[in-house]
C-alpha positions in Angstrom: -0.2 0.1 0.1 2.9 2.3 1.0 4.0 1.9 -3.2 0.7 2.8 -4.3 0.4 5.8 -1.9 4.1 6.9 -3.5 2.6 6.1 -7.0 -0.3 8.6 -6.2 1.8 11.5 -5.6 4.2 11.2 -8.2 1.2 10.4 -10.6 -0.3 14.0 -9.4 -3.5 12.6 -7.9 -2.2 13.6 -4.2 -1.1 17.0 -3.8 1.5 18.3 -1.0 -1.5 19.0 1.3 -2.8 15.6 1.2 0.2 14.2 2.3 1.3 16.2 4.5 -2.3 16.1 6.1 -2.1 12.3 6.1 1.1 12.4 7.7 -0.5 14.4 10.6 -3.5 12.7 11.2 -1.6 9.2 11.6 0.9 11.0 13.5 -2.2 12.2 15.6 -3.4 8.8 15.8 0.0 7.3 16.9 -0.3 4.8 14.0 1.4 4.5 10.6 -0.9 1.9 9.3 -0.5 3.2 5.2 -4.4 2.4 4.7 -5.3 4.9 7.7 -2.7 7.4 5.7 -4.3 6.9 2.6 -8.0 7.4 3.7 -6.7 10.5 5.5 -4.9 12.0 2.1 -8.2 11.1 0.3 -10.3 12.7 2.5 -8.1 16.1 1.9 -7.7 15.5 -2.1 -11.9 15.2 -2.1 -12.0 18.7 -0.4 -9.1 19.9 -2.7 -11.3 19.4 -5.4 -14.8 20.8 -4.6 -16.2 17.6 -3.2 -17.2 17.5 0.6 -16.2 14.4 1.5 -14.4 11.0 0.0 -17.0 7.9 -1.0 -15.0 4.8 0.5 -17.6 2.5 -1.3 -16.8 3.8 -4.6 -13.4 2.6 -5.0 -13.8 -0.8 -3.1 -10.9 -2.6 -5.1 -11.4 -0.7 -8.2 -8.3 -0.1 -10.6 -6.8 3.6 -9.7 -7.6 5.9 -12.1 -5.3 8.8 -12.6 -6.8 11.6 -15.0 -8.3 9.3 -18.0 -5.8 6.7 -17.7 -5.9 3.4 -15.7 -2.6 3.3 -13.6 -1.1 -0.1 -14.0 -2.2 -2.8 -11.6 -2.8 -0.2 -8.6 -6.0 -0.9 -6.9 -7.9 0.5 -4.1 -8.4 -1.3 -0.8 -11.1 -4.1 0.0 -14.0 -2.2 1.7 -14.8 -4.6 4.4 -11.3 -4.5 5.8 -10.7 -0.6 5.1 -13.4 0.3 7.0 -13.0 -1.7 9.8 -9.3 -0.4 10.1 -10.7 3.4 9.7 -13.1 2.7 12.4 -10.9 1.4 15.0 -8.7 4.5 14.6 -8.7 7.0 17.4 -8.7 10.1 14.8 -12.1 8.8 12.9 -15.5 9.5 14.6 -19.1 9.1 13.8 -21.7 12.1 13.3 -21.7 14.2 16.2 -18.2 12.9 17.7 -15.3 15.7 17.9 -12.5 14.0 16.1 -10.6 14.9 13.1 -12.2 12.4 10.4 -15.8 11.7 10.3 -17.3 8.2 9.0 -20.9 8.0 8.3 -22.9 5.2 8.2 -23.2 5.5 4.2 -19.3 5.1 4.2 -18.6 9.1 3.5 -15.5 10.3 4.8 -15.1 13.6 6.4 -13.0 16.2 7.5 -14.5 17.1 10.8 -15.0 20.6 9.7 -17.0 20.0 6.2 -19.1 17.5 8.1 -19.8 20.4 10.7 -20.6 22.9 8.0 -22.8 20.4 6.2 -24.6 20.1 9.3 -25.1 23.0 10.3 -26.2 24.4 7.1 -28.7 21.8 6.6 -30.2 22.4 10.4 -30.6 26.2 9.7 -32.6 25.5 5.8 -34.6 23.2 7.6 -35.2 25.4 10.7 -36.3 28.3 8.8 -38.4 26.6 5.8 -40.4 25.1 8.4 -41.5 28.6 10.0 -43.9 31.1 8.6 -45.0 34.8 9.4 -48.4 34.7 10.3 -49.0 38.0 11.6 -48.8 39.7 8.0 -52.3 42.2 6.9 -53.8 40.0 4.2 -55.4 42.7 2.8 -52.6 44.6 2.5 -50.4 42.0 1.1 -53.1 41.3 -2.0 -53.1 44.5 -2.8 -49.1 45.1 -3.1 -48.6 41.9 -4.9 -51.5 42.8 -7.5 -50.1 46.3 -8.0 -46.4 45.1 -8.0 -46.9 42.1 -10.0 -49.8 42.7 -12.4 -51.0 40.3 -15.0 -48.8 39.5 -17.9 -49.9 40.7 -21.3 -49.7 37.5 -22.5 -52.0 36.0 -20.0 -48.9 33.8 -18.7 -48.6 32.8 -15.4 -46.7 35.1 -12.9 -43.9 33.3 -11.1 -42.4 36.3 -10.4 -45.6 36.5 -7.9 -45.0 33.4 -6.6 -41.3 34.2 -5.8 -42.8 37.5 -3.9 -45.3 35.7 -1.8 -42.9 33.2 -0.6 -40.5 35.9 0.3 -43.5 37.9 2.5 -44.4 34.8 4.2 -41.4 32.3 4.4 -38.2 32.7 6.5 -36.2 31.3 3.7 -37.1 32.2 0.0 -35.0 29.9 -3.1 -34.8 32.4 -6.0 -33.7 30.6 -9.1 -33.7 31.5 -12.9 -31.8 31.6 -16.3 -29.8 35.1 -17.5 -32.7 37.2 -18.8 -35.6 36.1 -16.3 -35.5 39.4 -14.2 -33.9 37.8 -11.2 -32.8 41.1 -9.8 -35.9 43.4 -11.0 -38.4 40.5 -9.1 -35.7 41.3 -6.2 -36.7 45.3 -5.9 -40.3 44.3 -6.4 -39.8 41.8 -3.5 -38.1 44.6 -1.3 -41.0 47.1 -1.9 -43.7 44.8 -1.1 -41.6 43.5 2.4 -41.5 47.7 3.0 -45.2 48.4 2.5 -46.1 45.3 4.5 -44.2 46.7 7.2 -45.9 49.9 6.8 -43.9 52.8 9.3 -42.1 50.1 10.7 -38.1 50.2 9.8 -37.0 47.6 8.2 -32.9 46.7 8.1 -32.0 45.3 4.5 -29.0 43.9 3.5 -28.2 43.0 0.0 -24.6 40.8 -0.6 -23.0 39.1 -3.1 -20.3 36.7 -3.2 -17.6 39.0 -5.3 -17.5 42.7 -5.5 -17.9 42.5 -9.0 -21.3 40.9 -8.2 -22.3 43.0 -5.3 -21.6 46.5 -7.8 -24.0 44.9 -10.5 -26.9 44.2 -8.3 -26.3 47.3 -6.5 -26.7 49.0 -10.2 -29.5 46.8 -11.0 -31.0 47.7 -7.9 -31.0 51.4 -8.4 -32.3 51.1 -12.4 -35.2 48.9 -11.0 -36.2 51.4 -8.4 -36.9 53.7 -11.0 -40.0 51.6 -12.3 -41.4 50.4 -9.7 -45.3 51.3 -8.9 -44.5 52.5 -5.3 -45.1 55.3 -3.1 -41.9 57.5 -3.4 -41.4 56.8 0.3 -41.0 52.9 -0.1 -38.8 53.5 -3.4 -36.5 55.5 -1.2 -36.4 53.2 1.7 -35.2 50.5 -0.6 -31.2 50.2 -0.3 -28.9 50.7 -3.2 -25.6 49.7 -1.5 -24.6 46.1 -1.7 -21.6 44.4 0.2 -19.7 41.5 -0.6 -20.7 38.6 2.2 -16.7 39.0 3.6 -17.3 42.3 4.0 -20.6 41.9 5.2 -20.0 39.3 7.9 -16.8 41.5 8.8 -13.5 39.1 8.4 -11.1 38.8 11.2 -7.8 38.9 9.8 -5.6 35.7 9.9 -8.7 34.1 10.6 -11.3 32.0 8.9 -13.9 33.2 11.0 -15.9 36.5 10.9 -17.2 39.1 13.3 -21.0 38.4 12.6 -21.7 34.5 13.6 -24.4 32.9 15.8 -23.5 34.7 18.7 -23.4 38.0 17.3 -25.8 37.9 14.3 -26.2 40.3 11.8 -28.5 43.8 12.3 -30.8 42.9 9.8 -34.6 42.2 9.1 -33.9 41.2 5.5 -30.7 39.9 3.6 -30.7 39.3 0.4 -27.6 37.0 -1.5 -27.2 37.6 -5.5 -25.6 35.5 -7.4 -25.6 32.3 -4.6 -24.5 29.9 -7.4 -21.1 31.0 -6.6 -21.3 30.6 -2.7 -19.3 27.6 -1.4 -20.0 25.3 1.4 -18.2 27.1 4.3 -19.6 30.5 3.5 -23.1 29.5 3.1 -22.9 28.0 6.3 -21.0 30.9 8.4 -23.7 33.3 6.3 -26.9 31.2 7.7 -25.7 31.2 11.1 -25.1 34.6 11.1 -28.5 35.8 9.8 -30.9 36.0 12.8 -33.5 33.4 12.6 -36.5 36.0 12.9 -34.9 37.6 9.6 -36.2 37.0 6.3 -33.5 35.3 4.0 -33.4 35.3 0.4 -30.9 33.6 -2.0 -31.1 34.5 -5.9 -28.8 32.4 -8.5 -29.2 30.4 -11.3 -29.3 26.5 -10.0 -27.7 25.4 -13.6 -24.5 27.7 -13.6 -21.0 26.5 -13.0 -20.8 25.6 -8.9 -18.4 27.6 -6.5 -14.8 27.6 -7.4 -14.4 26.3 -3.8 -15.9 23.1 -1.9 -19.5 22.2 -2.8 -22.5 23.0 -5.2 -24.7 24.2 -2.8 -27.4 26.1 -4.6 -27.4 23.2 -6.9 -27.9 20.8 -3.7 -30.5 23.4 -2.2 -32.8 22.8 -5.3 -32.2 19.4 -5.5 -31.6 20.5 -9.2 -32.2 17.2 -11.0 -35.7 17.2 -10.0 -38.8 19.1 -10.3 -40.6 20.0 -7.2 -44.5 20.6 -6.9 -45.7 22.6 -4.1 -47.7 21.8 -1.4 -52.0 21.7 -2.3 -51.7 23.9 1.4 -49.4 26.2 -0.2 -51.2 26.8 -3.4 -54.4 27.4 -1.8 -52.9 30.0 0.2 -51.7 31.6 -2.6 -55.1 31.4 -4.4 -56.7 32.8 -1.6 -54.6 35.7 -1.6 -54.1 36.5 -5.2 -56.8 34.7 -6.7 -54.4 33.6 -9.2 -54.0 29.3 -9.4 -51.0 27.7 -9.7 -51.5 25.3 -12.4 -48.9 22.5 -11.5 -49.5 18.9 -10.2 -49.5 19.5 -6.5 -47.5 17.2 -4.0 -48.8 15.0 -1.2 -46.3 16.1 1.7 -46.7 13.3 4.4 -44.9 15.6 6.8 -44.1 19.2 6.5 -43.6 20.5 3.0 -40.1 22.0 3.5 -38.3 23.5 1.3 -41.3 22.5 -1.6 -42.8 25.5 -0.3 -39.8 27.9 -0.2 -38.2 27.8 -3.8 -39.4 29.0 -7.3 -37.8 29.0 -10.5 -38.3 31.7 -12.7 -39.5 30.6 -16.3 -40.4 33.4 -18.6 -37.0 35.1 -19.9 -37.2 38.3 -21.0 -33.8 38.5 -22.8 -34.2 35.1 -24.9 -37.8 35.2 -26.0 -39.9 33.0 -28.1 -38.1 30.9 -30.5 -34.7 32.8 -29.5 -32.1 30.4 -30.8 -29.7 31.2 -27.6 -32.6 30.4 -25.3 -33.4 27.0 -27.1 -29.8 25.9 -26.9 -29.2 26.8 -23.1 -32.3 24.6 -22.4 -30.8 22.1 -24.9 -27.9 22.1 -23.2 -29.1 21.8 -19.5 -30.9 18.7 -20.5 -28.3 17.0 -22.2 -29.9 16.7 -25.6 -26.8 16.7 -27.6 -28.3 15.9 -30.7 -30.6 19.0 -30.4 -27.7 21.1 -29.5 -25.6 20.4 -32.8 -29.2 21.0 -34.5 -29.4 24.3 -33.0 -25.9 25.5 -33.4 -26.1 24.5 -37.5 -29.3 26.1 -38.3 -29.9 29.1 -36.1 -26.8 31.3 -38.3 -28.6 34.5 -37.1 -27.7 34.0 -33.6 -25.5 31.2 -33.4 -22.5 30.1 -35.2 -20.0 27.0 -34.9 -16.5 26.7 -35.7 -14.8 23.4 -35.5 -11.6 24.4 -34.8 -9.4 21.6 -33.9 -5.3 22.9 -34.2 -3.8 26.2 -32.9 -2.9 27.5 -36.2 -6.6 27.2 -37.4 -7.2 29.4 -33.8 -4.8 31.6 -34.8 -5.9 32.4 -38.5 -9.4 32.7 -37.7 -9.2 34.4 -34.8 -7.5 37.5 -36.3 -10.4 38.9 -37.8 -12.3 38.5 -35.0 -10.1 40.4 -32.8 -9.7 43.1 -35.0 -13.4 43.4 -35.5 -14.4 43.3 -31.7 -11.7 45.5 -30.3 -11.2 48.0 -33.1 -13.9 50.7 -32.3 -12.8 50.8 -28.6 -9.1 51.2 -29.7 -10.3 54.0 -32.2 -11.8 56.4 -29.7 -10.1 58.9 -27.4 -13.1 58.9 -25.0 -12.9 56.9 -21.8 -16.6 56.4 -21.1 -17.4 55.7 -24.8 -14.4 53.2 -24.9 -15.7 51.0 -22.3 -19.2 51.3 -23.4 -17.8 49.6 -26.7 -15.1 47.3 -25.1 -18.2 45.6 -23.4 -20.1 45.0 -26.8 -17.8 41.9 -27.4 -15.7 39.2 -25.4 -13.6 36.1 -25.8 -14.5 33.7 -23.3 -12.0 30.2 -23.0 -12.7 27.4 -20.4 -9.0 26.7 -19.5 -6.2 29.1 -18.6 -3.2 27.4 -20.2 -2.7 25.4 -23.6 -2.8 27.0 -27.1 -6.3 27.7 -26.7 -6.7 29.2 -23.1 -6.7 32.5 -22.0 -2.9 33.3 -21.8 -2.4 32.3 -25.5 -5.3 34.2 -26.6 -4.4 37.3 -24.7 -0.7 36.9 -26.3 -2.0 36.3 -29.7 -4.8 39.5 -29.5 -1.7 41.7 -28.7 0.0 40.5 -31.6 -2.8 41.2 -34.0 -3.3 44.5 -32.5 -0.1 45.7 -32.3 0.1 44.2 -36.5 -3.1 46.4 -37.2 -1.2 49.4 -35.5 -4.2 49.5 -32.8 -1.8 49.4 -29.9 1.5 50.5 -29.4 3.4 48.8 -26.5 6.8 50.2 -25.5 8.8 47.2 -26.7 12.2 48.8 -25.3 11.1 48.3 -21.5 9.5 45.7 -19.1 6.6 48.2 -18.8 3.2 46.4 -19.5 1.2 49.7 -20.0 0.1 51.4 -23.1 -3.0 52.9 -24.7 -5.5 50.9 -25.1 -4.7 47.9 -22.6 -8.0 46.3 -21.0 -7.3 45.1 -17.3 -9.3 42.8 -15.4 -8.9 43.5 -11.4 -8.1 40.1 -9.5 -8.2 41.1 -5.9 -10.6 43.0 -4.1 -9.4 46.6 -2.9 -12.1 48.1 -0.5 -10.3 51.3 -0.2 -9.9 52.1 -4.1 -13.6 50.5 -4.5 -12.1 47.9 -7.1 -13.3 44.5 -6.9 -12.3 40.8 -8.6 -14.0 41.1 -11.7 -14.3 45.1 -12.6 -12.5 45.8 -16.3 -11.0 49.1 -17.1 -9.3 50.5 -20.3 -6.0 52.3 -20.1 -5.9 55.8 -22.0 -4.3 59.0 -21.5 -6.7 61.9 -20.1 -9.1 63.4 -22.6 -7.5 66.0 -24.5 -4.2 65.8 -22.7 -0.7 65.9 -24.6 1.2 64.6 -22.0 2.4 60.9 -21.9 0.3 59.8 -18.4 -1.8 57.0 -18.5 -4.8 56.3 -16.2 -7.1 53.3 -16.1 -10.9 54.2 -16.1 -13.5 52.1 -14.7 -17.6 52.8 -14.6 -18.7 53.8 -11.3 -21.8 52.5 -9.7 -23.7 55.6 -11.0 -21.9 54.9 -14.4 -19.6 58.0 -13.6 -16.2 57.3 -14.8 -13.1 56.8 -12.4 -9.8 57.1 -13.2 -6.5 55.5 -11.2 -2.8 55.5 -11.9 -1.8 52.2 -13.0 0.7 51.8 -10.4 -2.4 52.1 -7.8 -4.3 49.1 -9.2 -4.5 45.8 -6.7 -3.9 42.4 -8.5 -5.0 42.4 -12.4 -4.0 41.0 -15.7 -4.9 41.7 -19.5 -8.4 40.7 -20.7 -8.7 40.5 -24.6 -10.0 36.9 -23.3 -11.1 35.8 -20.2 -12.4 32.3 -18.3 -16.1 31.3 -18.3 -15.6 31.1 -15.0 -14.6 34.8 -14.5 -17.3 36.0 -16.9 -20.0 34.7 -14.4 -22.5 37.7 -13.7 -21.2 39.8 -16.8 -23.3 40.3 -20.1 -21.8 41.1 -23.6 -23.7 41.7 -26.9 -21.3 39.3 -28.5 -19.6 36.5 -27.1 -17.0 33.9 -28.7 -16.3 30.8 -26.7 -13.4 29.0 -27.0 -13.4 25.2 -26.0 -9.5 23.6 -25.9 -8.6 20.9 -28.7 -8.5 18.1 -25.7 -10.6 17.1 -23.0 -10.3 18.3 -19.5 -12.1 17.9 -16.6 -12.8 21.3 -16.2 -15.2 20.6 -19.4 -18.5 20.1 -18.3 -22.2 21.0 -19.1 -22.4 23.7 -16.8 -19.4 25.6 -17.9 -21.1 25.7 -21.4 -23.8 26.8 -20.2 -22.3 29.5 -18.6 -20.4 30.2 -21.5 -23.2 30.6 -24.0 -25.4 32.6 -21.6 -23.2 35.3 -21.1 -24.3 36.8 -24.3 -27.2 39.6 -25.3 -27.6 39.1 -28.8 -24.8 36.5 -30.7 -22.5 33.7 -29.7 -19.8 31.5 -31.6 -18.9 28.7 -30.5 -15.1 27.4 -31.6 -14.6 23.7 -30.8 -14.3 20.6 -32.5 -17.4 18.1 -32.2 -15.8 15.2 -29.9 -15.0 17.9 -26.8 -18.3 19.3 -27.4 -20.2 15.7 -27.3 -18.1 15.3 -24.2 -18.5 18.5 -22.7 -22.8 18.5 -23.0 -22.4 14.8 -21.5 -20.4 15.4 -18.7 -22.2 16.9 -15.5 -20.3 18.5 -12.5 -20.6 15.9 -10.1 -19.5 17.1 -6.6 -19.8 14.5 -3.5 -22.1 16.4 -0.5 -24.6 15.0 1.6 -26.4 18.6 1.9 -28.9 17.3 -0.8 -30.0 14.1 1.0 -30.2 16.0 4.2 -32.6 18.7 2.7 -34.7 16.1 0.7 -34.3 12.9 1.7 
């Protein structure tokens, strides 16, 4: 077994962190048994790969695979004997024990803290889902719902009204929907509804998102939505327009994974709204829910089909049980109809006990961006369902919105990409007006699935600079190591709260308008659309951004998107990544990938081991 562990490390299956953790655990247990060592290393490795636990039963005496290849005759241990050794170790406990490793009845091996995160999160969600606000003014609720959510002109059922009703009566409300379904606009109406219900009583509302960029975006969207609300002026004024990152809202403790706001010191809030919840990992979501007072309303908004968080877990997907369609309880439907005079035309769910999350969650179905027979809308739905034949049919037969190039060689990419780069970026590079340059730059974006390789972000950004230099559109100083030049686009990669620049913000490098000097500034759009400028040396960590990864693009929208997949398979290529990439566009998307890579990508779903879904849905 020691030889097998060494082999797993040398082939890259196990990392340095996994090995150090395994040494620590076996030392703690005063037993250097290689089976315990391996189990500890695998538990560590699982969390590093985004899983919450390692499923011991999944590898019972099976050959070891590293990447796509079987590694010779290396096999995992026999499960029965392995379990017996693990159970006898003093460093392993049952759920509820305070031990470094937790092994449950389903042979799931957790690091203690991730078992604890999962337990606390599921308990908090279930506790909130079973409670309702029972002292509401039903007449006021009816009037506000009808005014804020009038009947659609096409007589389609208004799922936004259902979301608002849930937010009014429940302590937790989960709103999911794809791009263009009006999630943020619905949120503004919900906040108006809650303020109207509370009358003259002050309501403390906190808006948050996982990243600075997402927080700025929800703040901007709420400001825009407030202009259209059919609510009294004082209600509209009371809706906050400032949003925080979750870390900033909870107040980080420097040098610690903990926050100032927790179960013992909860947030001062009556309503907490979290946008882009799909990007929140298990640890952060657990800490967030424990910091939200139980008496408050918690509203989670996101796209359950989008990419999972970079860190551990697939929390929003698990909360929504995204593989299944859940019906509301008959009791919920009857109450909703009594208040709104609207009937939910869906099969009812017969619940043996409390309806739980069934009645706390709504999926917005009407798409205001990809309407009717929109090719991109149809494509995104086909991708979500894994309908490979329909995906290819749509890519071949919707040339007005979708194009597909079967790029298989780096030389092909270089040849075809030249014209796209020139067409996509010439307009912003030909203006000296920073405001205009920012607007034009946001119209087109190249998205890549990976950073490395000949078709990754790093290579495409280098190619873009070479093309634009040849065209005379940019002129870097080749005689020095200075990376700054007129027109350089940059992406902020680390939050700077002092400068109010956040991970994901994009800026353009230009001289001051009308200036004859050589000083360059980097211009960004402010929260209200105003220009903000900084000397390059003042910026936090950043990178050039003619191209960016699909992961970095989450929460962004562009008129035209060029999505490039690599020429060979990578584990990161999943249905969720492809869906996220194609739905960043407002108008057109061009997909460059081979047929085989596309088939593999659409067939592969993000599968992260987690006990959260079991705990919530049973």
